[in-house]
N, C-alpha and C positions, 0 to 999 in steps of 0.2 A: 244294821246295828252291830253286826259282828266286827266290822272294821273299826268302830269307835272304841271297842272294849280294849283295855290295856292288859297285856299279859303280866301275870305276877311272877314272882321269882321261882316258884315251883314249876310253872310251865316253861319258862326260859331255861331253867336247869335241865329239864326233861329234853328239850330240843337240843341243848348243847351236848348232853350224854349220847343222844341218838346219832348226832353228827360225828362225834369221836369214835363210836362204834363202827359206822360206815367207813371212816378213814382207816381204821385199824384192820378192818376186814381186807381191804385192798392193798395195804402196805406190805412191802416185801423188802427184806433186809439182804443186801448183797454183800457177802463176805469174801468172794473169790475175785481177784483182780486178773484181768486179761486185756491184751492190747487189741484195739480195733483193727481188724485186718484190712479194712477199707480206707484207711488213712495213711498218708505218707509218714514214715518214721524218720526223724531227723536225729542223727547221732552227732554229738559234739565231741571234738577231739580234746585230748588233754593239752594243758599249757606246754609250750615248747621247752621252757626252762624249768619245768617241774622236776623235783628230785625224787618224787615218789614212783615207785615201780608200777607199771601199768598192770591192771587187773587181768587175770587169765579168766576168760569166760568160757564156761563149757557150752557146747552146742546143744541147743534144745530143738529137736526136729519138729515139734508142734509149732513153735514160734516161727521157724523158718518156713514151714508150709503156710502158716498164716500170713507171713509177710509176703511171700511170692504170690499168694492168692489175691491179696489186696493190691498188688502192682499189676495185675492182669488188665487187659482192655475190657471194656464193658461187655462186648459180645461174648467173651469167654466166661465172665462172671455170671451173667444173667441169662435166662432164656428168652425173655422179651425186654424191650426197651423200658426204662424206668421213668423217663421224662419225654415230653414231646419233642424236645430238640434231639434226643437220641434216636427218634424214628427216622430221621433223615440219614440215610447211609447205613442203616442197621443191616439190611440184607445187601452185602457187597459183592455177592457172586453174580456174574453176568447172566442175563436172561437167556441169551442164545450163545452157543459156543463160537469162539472166534475162528474165523477162516481167513487167513492171509491172502488167499488167492481170489477172494471175492472182491471185485473192483468197485462194487457199490458201497462198501464200508471202508475200504482202505484206499487212500490216495497216495500212492507211491510217486516218487520222482521219475518222470518220463522225459527223455531227451526228444525234442522235436527239431525241425529244420532251423528255426529261429535261435534255439538255445545252442545248437551245435555251431552255428555261424558266430554267435557272440562269444562262445567259449574259445573258438580258434582265434578270434580277434584279440581277446584278452591274452592269449599265449604269445601272440606276435607283438603285443604292446600297442595296438591300434585301439583308439577310443571311438 
């Protein structure tokens, strides 16, 4: 029977007031503007035939630091990968140190009898 009852205006108004109070409790007013350091910044140049003098912009070290921080590669920005696609190649240091004298992992060019014969034939102009 509770589902069949229609709410009167007093109950509807009480629900509406409660909903507004909840919204205002979590509402936050942002009055300070800052540039997102994780997005690219596109600066547009003035028109080439403009007669207005270019503005002299004073350097802001906080802005420059935020700009450079936003342009870093993800491994320097974050401690762990943020997405699954970043997990591939996140740790780019080799698992074992490289040893150039180890013939199991390095396949350098080696001259054999066949390659020496072909090389001398090419120098003489014989095919």
